[in-house]
C-alpha positions as CSV (number, residue, x, y, z in Angstrom):
1,X,7.7,14.8,-35.7
2,X,9.7,14.8,-32.6
3,X,13.4,14.4,-32.8
4,X,13.6,13.8,-29.1
5,X,11.3,13.5,-26.1
6,X,11.9,16.3,-23.6
7,X,11.0,16.2,-19.9
8,X,10.4,18.7,-17.2
9,X,11.1,17.5,-13.7
10,X,9.3,19.0,-10.7
11,X,11.3,18.3,-7.7
12,X,14.9,17.1,-7.4
13,X,15.0,15.6,-4.0
14,X,15.8,12.0,-3.2
15,X,13.7,10.3,-5.9
16,X,14.0,13.2,-8.4
17,X,17.8,13.0,-8.1
18,X,17.5,9.3,-8.8
19,X,15.5,9.9,-11.9
20,X,18.1,12.4,-13.2
21,X,20.8,9.7,-12.7
22,X,18.8,7.0,-14.4
23,X,17.9,9.0,-17.4
24,X,21.4,10.2,-17.7
25,X,23.3,6.9,-17.1
26,X,20.9,4.7,-19.1
27,X,20.3,7.2,-21.9
28,X,21.6,4.9,-24.7
29,X,19.5,1.9,-23.7
30,X,16.4,4.0,-23.2
31,X,16.9,5.7,-26.6
32,X,17.1,2.2,-28.3
33,X,14.0,1.0,-26.5
34,X,12.0,4.1,-27.3
35,X,13.3,4.8,-30.7
36,X,14.2,8.3,-29.9
37,X,16.4,10.3,-27.4
38,X,14.7,11.0,-24.0
39,X,16.1,13.6,-21.8
40,X,15.3,16.1,-19.0
41,X,15.8,19.7,-20.2
42,X,14.5,21.7,-17.2
43,X,14.2,21.1,-13.4
44,X,12.1,22.9,-10.8
45,X,14.3,22.9,-7.7
46,X,15.0,24.9,-4.6
47,X,18.6,24.0,-4.6
48,X,20.1,24.4,-8.1
49,X,23.5,23.4,-6.9
50,X,22.2,19.9,-6.1
51,X,20.9,19.5,-9.6
52,X,24.1,20.8,-11.1
53,X,26.0,18.3,-9.2
54,X,24.0,15.4,-10.7
55,X,24.0,16.8,-14.2
56,X,25.6,20.2,-15.0
57,X,23.8,20.4,-18.4
58,X,20.3,20.7,-16.9
59,X,18.5,24.1,-16.7
60,X,17.0,24.9,-13.3
61,X,14.2,27.2,-12.5
62,X,12.2,28.2,-9.3
63,X,9.1,28.9,-11.3
64,X,6.9,26.1,-12.3
65,X,5.3,28.0,-15.2
66,X,8.7,27.9,-16.9
67,X,8.1,24.1,-17.3
68,X,4.3,23.9,-17.7
69,X,4.2,26.6,-20.3
70,X,7.3,25.5,-22.3
71,X,6.0,24.2,-25.7
72,X,9.0,21.9,-26.1
73,X,8.3,19.8,-23.1
74,X,6.4,16.6,-23.7
75,X,6.5,15.0,-20.3
76,X,6.2,16.5,-16.8
77,X,7.4,14.4,-13.9
78,X,6.0,15.4,-10.5
79,X,8.1,14.4,-7.5
80,X,7.5,17.2,-5.1
81,X,5.3,15.1,-2.8
82,X,2.4,16.1,-0.5
83,X,-0.9,17.6,-1.8
84,X,-0.1,21.3,-2.0
85,X,1.1,22.6,-4.5
86,X,1.7,19.3,-6.3
87,X,-2.0,18.7,-7.1
88,X,-2.4,22.2,-8.7
89,X,0.9,21.6,-10.7
90,X,-0.4,18.3,-12.0
91,X,-3.8,19.6,-13.0
92,X,-2.2,22.6,-14.8
93,X,0.2,20.3,-16.7
94,X,-2.6,18.0,-17.8
95,X,-4.7,21.0,-18.9
96,X,-1.7,22.3,-20.9
97,X,-1.7,18.9,-22.7
98,X,1.4,17.6,-21.1
99,X,1.8,13.9,-20.3
100,X,2.3,13.6,-16.6
101,X,4.0,11.0,-14.4
102,X,3.8,11.1,-10.6
103,X,4.7,9.0,-7.6
104,X,2.2,10.9,-5.3
105,X,-0.1,8.4,-3.7
106,X,-1.8,11.0,-1.5
107,X,-2.9,13.0,-4.6
108,X,-4.1,9.9,-6.5
109,X,-6.0,8.5,-3.6
110,X,-7.8,11.8,-3.0
111,X,-8.0,13.5,-6.4
112,X,-7.6,10.6,-8.9
113,X,-11.1,10.9,-10.4
114,X,-10.6,14.6,-11.2
115,X,-7.1,14.3,-12.6
116,X,-7.9,11.3,-14.8
117,X,-10.8,13.2,-16.3
118,X,-8.4,16.0,-17.2
119,X,-6.0,13.6,-18.8
120,X,-8.8,12.0,-20.9
121,X,-10.2,15.4,-21.9
122,X,-6.7,16.4,-23.2
123,X,-5.8,13.0,-24.6
124,X,-2.6,12.7,-22.7
125,X,-1.0,10.0,-20.4
126,X,-1.2,10.2,-16.7
127,X,0.9,7.5,-15.2
128,X,1.9,6.6,-11.5
129,X,3.6,3.2,-11.2
130,X,5.8,4.5,-8.5
131,X,2.9,5.6,-6.3
132,X,2.5,2.1,-4.9
133,X,5.3,-0.2,-3.8
134,X,8.2,1.7,-5.1
135,X,10.1,-0.3,-7.7
136,X,7.7,-3.3,-7.8
137,X,5.6,-3.3,-11.0
138,X,2.1,-3.6,-10.1
139,X,0.0,-0.8,-11.7
140,X,0.9,-1.7,-15.2
141,X,0.3,-5.5,-14.6
142,X,-3.2,-4.7,-13.2
143,X,-4.1,-2.4,-16.1
144,X,-2.5,-4.4,-18.9
145,X,-1.0,-7.8,-18.1
146,X,-3.9,-9.0,-16.0
147,X,-6.6,-7.1,-17.8
148,X,-8.3,-10.3,-19.1
149,X,-8.9,-11.4,-15.5
150,X,-11.5,-10.7,-13.0
151,X,-9.5,-9.9,-9.9
152,X,-10.9,-11.7,-6.9
153,X,-8.5,-10.4,-4.2
154,X,-5.3,-8.3,-3.5
155,X,-3.3,-8.7,-0.3
156,X,-0.3,-6.6,0.1
157,X,2.6,-5.7,2.4
158,X,2.9,-2.2,1.1
159,X,4.5,-0.3,3.9
160,X,8.2,-1.0,4.5
161,X,8.5,0.7,7.8
162,X,6.0,-1.5,9.6
163,X,7.2,-4.7,7.8
164,X,10.7,-3.9,9.1
165,X,9.4,-3.4,12.6
166,X,7.2,-6.5,12.7
167,X,10.1,-8.6,11.2
168,X,12.5,-7.3,13.9
169,X,10.0,-7.9,16.7
170,X,9.7,-11.5,15.5
171,X,13.4,-12.3,14.8
172,X,15.0,-10.4,17.8
173,X,12.1,-10.6,20.3
174,X,12.1,-6.9,21.0
175,X,9.1,-4.8,21.9
176,X,7.4,-2.2,19.8
177,X,8.9,1.0,21.3
178,X,12.5,-0.3,21.0
179,X,12.1,-1.4,17.3
180,X,10.3,1.9,16.4
181,X,13.3,3.8,17.8
182,X,15.7,1.5,15.9
183,X,13.7,2.1,12.6
184,X,13.8,5.9,13.2
185,X,17.6,5.7,13.7
186,X,18.1,3.9,10.5
187,X,15.9,6.3,8.5
188,X,13.1,3.6,7.9
189,X,10.6,5.5,10.0
190,X,9.8,9.3,10.1
191,X,10.3,11.3,13.3
192,X,6.5,11.4,13.3
193,X,5.7,7.7,12.2
194,X,1.9,8.1,12.5
195,X,1.0,7.5,8.9
196,X,3.1,4.4,8.7
197,X,2.4,2.7,12.0
198,X,-1.2,3.9,12.0
199,X,-1.9,2.2,8.7
200,X,-2.8,5.3,6.7
201,X,0.1,5.1,4.2
202,X,-0.9,1.5,3.3
203,X,-4.5,2.6,3.2
204,X,-3.8,5.3,0.6
205,X,-1.9,2.7,-1.6
206,X,-4.7,0.3,-1.2
207,X,-7.3,2.8,-2.5
208,X,-5.2,3.0,-5.7
209,X,-4.8,-0.8,-6.1
210,X,-8.4,-1.6,-5.3
211,X,-9.8,1.1,-7.7
212,X,-7.8,-0.4,-10.5
213,X,-8.3,-4.1,-9.6
214,X,-12.1,-3.8,-9.3
215,X,-12.7,-1.0,-11.9
216,X,-14.6,0.9,-9.2
217,X,-13.8,4.2,-7.5
218,X,-12.6,3.5,-4.0
219,X,-12.0,6.4,-1.5
220,X,-10.0,6.5,1.7
221,X,-13.3,6.7,3.6
222,X,-14.1,3.3,2.2
223,X,-11.1,1.6,4.0
224,X,-11.2,0.1,7.5
225,X,-7.9,1.0,9.1
226,X,-6.0,-0.3,12.1
227,X,-2.3,0.2,12.7
228,X,0.3,-1.8,14.6
229,X,0.7,0.7,17.5
230,X,-1.2,-1.7,19.8
231,X,0.7,-4.9,19.0
232,X,2.9,-6.3,21.6
233,X,5.8,-8.8,21.6
234,X,3.5,-11.2,23.3
235,X,1.1,-11.3,20.3
236,X,4.1,-11.9,18.0
237,X,5.3,-14.7,20.1
238,X,1.9,-16.3,20.4
239,X,1.6,-16.1,16.6
240,X,4.9,-18.0,16.3
241,X,3.6,-20.6,18.6
242,X,0.5,-21.1,16.7
243,X,2.2,-21.4,13.3
244,X,1.6,-17.8,12.2
245,X,3.5,-14.5,11.5
246,X,2.0,-11.1,12.0
247,X,2.0,-8.6,9.1
248,X,0.3,-5.3,8.5
249,X,-1.7,-6.3,5.4
250,X,-3.7,-4.2,3.0
251,X,-6.6,-6.4,1.9
252,X,-9.1,-5.9,-0.9
253,X,-11.6,-8.6,-1.8
254,X,-14.5,-8.8,-4.2
255,X,-17.2,-11.1,-2.9
256,X,-20.2,-12.0,-5.1
257,X,-22.4,-12.0,-1.9
258,X,-21.2,-8.9,0.0
259,X,-19.3,-6.8,-2.5
260,X,-15.9,-5.1,-2.3
261,X,-14.2,-4.9,1.0
262,X,-11.1,-2.8,1.7
263,X,-9.2,-3.0,5.0
264,X,-5.7,-2.4,6.5
265,X,-4.9,-4.1,9.8
266,X,-2.4,-6.3,11.5
267,X,-3.0,-9.9,10.3
268,X,-1.8,-13.3,11.2
269,X,-0.7,-15.4,8.2
270,X,0.2,-19.1,8.1
271,X,4.0,-19.5,7.9
272,X,3.5,-21.3,4.6
273,X,1.8,-18.4,2.9
274,X,4.1,-16.6,0.4
275,X,3.6,-13.2,2.1
276,X,4.7,-14.7,5.4
277,X,8.3,-14.9,4.2
278,X,8.6,-11.2,3.1
279,X,10.7,-9.5,5.7
280,X,12.7,-6.3,6.5
281,X,11.7,-3.3,4.3
282,X,10.6,-5.4,1.3
283,X,7.1,-5.1,0.0
284,X,5.0,-7.7,-1.8
285,X,1.6,-7.8,-3.4
286,X,-0.4,-11.1,-3.7
287,X,-3.1,-11.1,-6.4
288,X,-5.7,-13.7,-7.2
289,X,-7.4,-13.6,-10.6
290,X,-10.1,-15.9,-12.0
291,X,-7.8,-16.9,-14.9
292,X,-4.2,-16.5,-13.7
293,X,-4.8,-17.8,-10.3
294,X,-2.3,-16.5,-7.7
295,X,0.5,-14.2,-8.6
296,X,3.0,-12.4,-6.3
297,X,5.1,-9.2,-6.9
298,X,8.0,-8.8,-4.6
299,X,10.7,-6.2,-4.3
300,X,11.8,-3.0,-2.6
301,X,8.9,-0.7,-1.9
302,X,10.8,2.5,-1.4
303,X,14.2,4.1,-1.8
304,X,15.8,6.4,-4.3
305,X,16.7,4.1,-7.2
306,X,13.9,1.5,-6.8
307,X,11.3,4.3,-7.0
308,X,13.2,6.0,-9.7
309,X,13.2,2.8,-11.6
310,X,9.3,2.8,-11.6
311,X,9.2,6.4,-12.6
312,X,11.5,5.9,-15.5
313,X,9.5,2.8,-16.6
314,X,6.6,5.1,-17.0
315,X,8.9,7.6,-18.9
316,X,9.7,4.9,-21.4
317,X,6.0,3.9,-21.7
318,X,4.9,7.5,-22.3
319,X,7.7,8.2,-24.7
320,X,6.7,5.1,-26.8
321,X,3.2,6.5,-26.9
322,X,4.4,9.8,-28.1
323,X,6.5,8.2,-30.8
324,X,3.5,6.3,-32.1
325,X,1.1,9.1,-31.6
326,X,-1.1,7.1,-29.2
327,X,-1.1,8.9,-25.8
328,X,-4.2,8.7,-23.8
329,X,-4.6,5.0,-24.6
330,X,-5.1,3.9,-21.1
331,X,-6.6,6.3,-18.5
332,X,-9.0,5.8,-15.7
333,X,-10.3,2.2,-15.5
334,X,-13.0,3.0,-12.9
335,X,-15.9,2.4,-15.3
336,X,-18.1,0.4,-12.8
337,X,-19.9,1.2,-9.6
338,X,-19.7,-2.0,-7.6
339,X,-21.3,-2.4,-4.2
340,X,-19.0,-1.9,-1.3
341,X,-19.1,-4.3,1.7
342,X,-19.8,-2.7,5.1
343,X,-17.3,-3.3,7.8
344,X,-19.9,-5.2,9.8
345,X,-20.3,-7.8,7.0
346,X,-16.5,-8.3,6.5
347,X,-15.5,-11.8,7.6
348,X,-12.3,-13.4,8.8
349,X,-11.0,-15.8,11.6
350,X,-9.7,-14.0,14.6
351,X,-7.1,-14.3,17.4
352,X,-8.3,-12.9,20.7
353,X,-6.0,-12.7,23.8
354,X,-7.7,-12.1,27.2
355,X,-6.8,-12.0,31.0
356,X,-9.4,-13.9,33.1
357,X,-9.9,-15.1,36.6
358,X,-8.2,-18.3,37.4
359,X,-11.3,-20.2,38.6
360,X,-13.5,-23.1,37.5
361,X,-16.1,-22.3,34.8
362,X,-14.2,-19.6,33.1
363,X,-13.6,-21.5,29.8
364,X,-17.3,-22.4,29.7
365,X,-18.3,-18.8,30.2
366,X,-15.9,-17.6,27.4
367,X,-17.1,-20.3,25.0
368,X,-20.7,-19.5,25.8
369,X,-20.2,-15.7,25.1
370,X,-18.8,-16.5,21.7
371,X,-21.4,-19.2,21.0
372,X,-24.2,-16.8,21.7
373,X,-23.1,-14.7,18.7
374,X,-22.6,-17.7,16.4
375,X,-18.8,-17.5,16.6
376,X,-17.2,-21.0,16.2
377,X,-14.0,-21.6,18.0
378,X,-11.0,-23.4,16.7
379,X,-8.9,-23.2,20.0
380,X,-9.4,-22.0,23.5
381,X,-6.0,-22.4,25.3
382,X,-5.2,-21.4,28.8
383,X,-1.7,-20.1,28.8
384,X,0.5,-18.6,31.6
385,X,-0.5,-16.6,34.6
386,X,-0.1,-12.7,34.2
387,X,-0.4,-10.4,37.2
388,X,-2.5,-13.0,39.0
389,X,-4.9,-13.6,36.1
390,X,-4.9,-16.5,33.6
391,X,-4.1,-15.6,30.0
392,X,-6.4,-17.1,27.4
393,X,-5.8,-17.4,23.7
394,X,-8.8,-17.9,21.4
395,X,-8.7,-18.6,17.7
396,X,-12.0,-18.5,15.9
397,X,-13.3,-19.8,12.6
398,X,-14.5,-17.3,10.0
399,X,-16.7,-14.6,11.7
400,X,-18.4,-11.4,10.6
401,X,-17.1,-8.3,12.1
402,X,-20.5,-7.6,13.6
403,X,-20.7,-10.9,15.4
404,X,-17.2,-10.5,16.6
405,X,-17.9,-7.1,18.1
406,X,-21.1,-8.3,19.8
407,X,-19.1,-11.2,21.3
408,X,-16.3,-9.0,22.5
409,X,-18.9,-6.6,24.1
410,X,-20.4,-9.6,25.9
411,X,-17.0,-10.7,27.0
412,X,-16.1,-7.3,28.4
413,X,-19.1,-7.4,30.6
414,X,-18.4,-10.8,32.1
415,X,-17.1,-10.7,35.8
416,X,-14.5,-13.3,35.0
417,X,-12.9,-11.3,32.2
418,X,-10.3,-8.7,33.5
419,X,-9.2,-7.4,30.1
420,X,-9.4,-8.1,26.4
421,X,-5.7,-7.5,25.5
422,X,-5.7,-8.0,21.7
423,X,-7.8,-8.8,18.7
424,X,-6.0,-9.8,15.5
425,X,-7.6,-10.9,12.3
426,X,-6.3,-14.1,10.7
427,X,-6.0,-15.0,7.0
428,X,-6.0,-18.8,7.0
429,X,-8.1,-20.7,4.3
430,X,-8.3,-23.7,6.8
431,X,-10.4,-21.6,9.1
432,X,-12.9,-20.2,6.6
């Protein structure tokens, strides 16, 4: 019988340092909640001095085998990041019958199936609450608290960088490039922000959420992805005028007719929607279940201590399982193979902004092009003049992606249409 739970930590950077501090500063509370002391005994780190500054009692190594092959270690926390060598470290730890905790969304999105099989084979826990939305509890609620529900949909603001940028564009009326530079200066955006503004970061997190919510293995290739790099201040201002806000949303829905759809793209939300009020670097996830109805989870989606909070929550959970000899209780929940909806069959209302010739008959030609593809229009509004052309804003009712693309192709070929400036999906129940 263990007298204490011993941990090996791989990586002592920003989040790893936070984990060291949380387990050290809250040791007494954690011991009471687990029923046994829980402590880190060894750390894999490139800069031992940084570890010693946080906790002088910790042993530091530059050889991962010193941790994976240590028979005293019960839990290994992987916080190195990236795929290589973290994936191999996780696999080796699971094979060595170590319980593993990670915050690595890239590895989970790509290698989750393989790693969960290893965890099940070795009857150990493999937990990853911090991989999605930082300090917000969402993985455990989906796997446990909401396990009696059939989840119908998940919509999430799960990238703090883009949420900060879109919030600033709306509140301060600044354009995309200016707010991107500000986000980089504040450390919210990387020097290469492609994964964030291109939607890839949110897509990886959505793969994890959708796989759990719908009990079906989703891959990154299944996700339709659009980023925010083509959004303009003009689009944000039109959204405001129409009663919407623009967010980069990760959306997963399970339709009885079309199957599971997974997509990440800029989305117009009515101002009254709970997600519409989530600003700055905050994240939020909005879940609809057949029994619980709507539930929203809100908090800081990144940062040293919020992410460390989620990691240490997993530590407490795994430690309790060790105490009660029940590790491996909940592993992979992808036990079904549900049909995936093709992008062409995904439906949503849309906002379209165009530049057209300022002459009679233009509105009729636009309406006819949409009508020919069975696209019903809520609004066709002629706005200001731009560069000698009239600007039209069109809001449609629910339309399939296939019919929308066909209508846009027709519009592009019309002599009266100079340019299709933007196309933004809308999540508005009144337009469905």
